[in-house]
Each structure stands twice: as C-alpha cells, then as structure tokens.
N, C-alpha and C positions, 0 to 999 in steps of 0.2 A: 269378794275379790275385786280389786281395782285394776283396771286395764288402761294403759296410757299409749296413745299412738301419735306418731309424728312429733316426737319430743326432742327438745334441745336443752341447753343449759338455762333457758329462760322460761319455757312453757311447753305444754303438750297441746296440740291442736284438738285432740279428743281425749277426754277422760270419761270412763264409764264404770259403773258399778253393776250389780245384778239387775237393777231396776231403772237406772237413770243415766243419761248421756249429757255431758257438759261439753260445749264447744268453746274454744278460746274466742276472743273478740275477732270478728271477721271484717276485713276491709276489701275494697275493690283492688284488682290488680292494675287496671287501667284507670288512673286517677285524673286523666286529662278530660274526662267527660263529666257531665252534671250529676246531680244527686239522684235523679231517677235511674240513670244508666248505672251509676255506682251501686245503687240498691239492687238492681237486677243482677249484677255480677255477684254481689254478696249472697243473694238468695240462691243462685245457681251453685255456689260453693257450699252453702248450707245443705242443699239437697244432696250433693255428693258426699259430704262428711257424714250426714245422718245415715245415708245408705251404707257407707263403709262401717258404721257403728251398729248397723242392723235395725235401724228404725227409719222413720220418715216424718214429714211435716204434719201429718195427721195426729202425731203424738207429742206435739209441742206442749210444754208446760209453762215456760216463761221466756220472754224475749225482752232484753234491754236494748234500746236504740239510742245512740248518741248522735246528735246532729251538730255540725259546726255552726249552723245558723238555724234556729228554730223556725224561721220564716220559710224554710225549705221543707217543712213537714208535709205539706200537700204534695209536693213533687216526690218525696220519698213514699208517701202513702199510695201514690199512683202505681208504683211497682209492687208495693205490699199487697194492695187489693187485687191485683192481677194474679198474685202468687198464692195468697192464703186461701184455704178452704173455709168459708164462713161458718160451717158447723164445727170447725176444729180450731177456733181462735184461742191463743194462749193468754195468760196474764201478760200484760205488756206495759212497759214504761218507755217514754220517749222524752229525752231531755236535751238541752243545749249544753255543749261542752267544748272546750278547746281540745282538739284532737292532736295526735302525735306529730302530724305533718300538716302544713297548710293546704295541701291538695287533697287531703282526705275529707270528704264532705259528710260521710256517714260511717258508723261502725255498729256492729250488732253482736250481742252475746246471747247464746241460745242454750236452753235446757230442754230436754225431751225425755219422755219415758221410753223404755225398751219394749 
C-alpha cells in the first residue's frame, strides 16, 4: 500500500510504502539566513516529517543535498554534523545546482526505512 500525505496537484510531502518513506525536497522557511541556518531549519522539518511517517533519522537510507554554491558545503556540514548520529549515516550525495529561487541556499531529499 502506498500512503501519501500533505499532497497537492504538484507533489506529496511524504510518500510511504510498507518499508520506506520518501520526503519531497525540503527547503528552509526563512531564506534570509545563511546556509548553516537554512540547513538547521530543513533538518528540523525532516525530523517532524519522519516522525509523522512513523520513523526517524536513525533509519535514514539516502540523502541528496543540493547547494546553490558548493563552496558552502562546510557551512552546511556544520549543521549536518550537529544533527546526524554518526552510527546512522545514510548514503549521501552533495552537489551544486541552481535552485528554484536565488534565496534558497540548500535543498534536501530524504529516504528512510520504516
């Protein structure tokens, strides 16, 4: 069974199967701040969405991170290292990309086990 939450005509914020949860790309709500703070906001949203789906960050499978400027990777990682549990690191990719709006510095796509 596939379950979709917070859906609109474009996307669902959460899609889950009996074994896996997929989160739509997450961006910060307050985009006036730097990449570290945007990352902190995103990770807080990820915690909330994963909890709503019945899982948590210890069950991360894969994370894709897009940065508007790859030179901000260390600033993003500052928030990431504070948040991630070292014994539960997912497969991860981090790439530079032009994002949907110039004030978005980072976006993340998450997959986790249930």
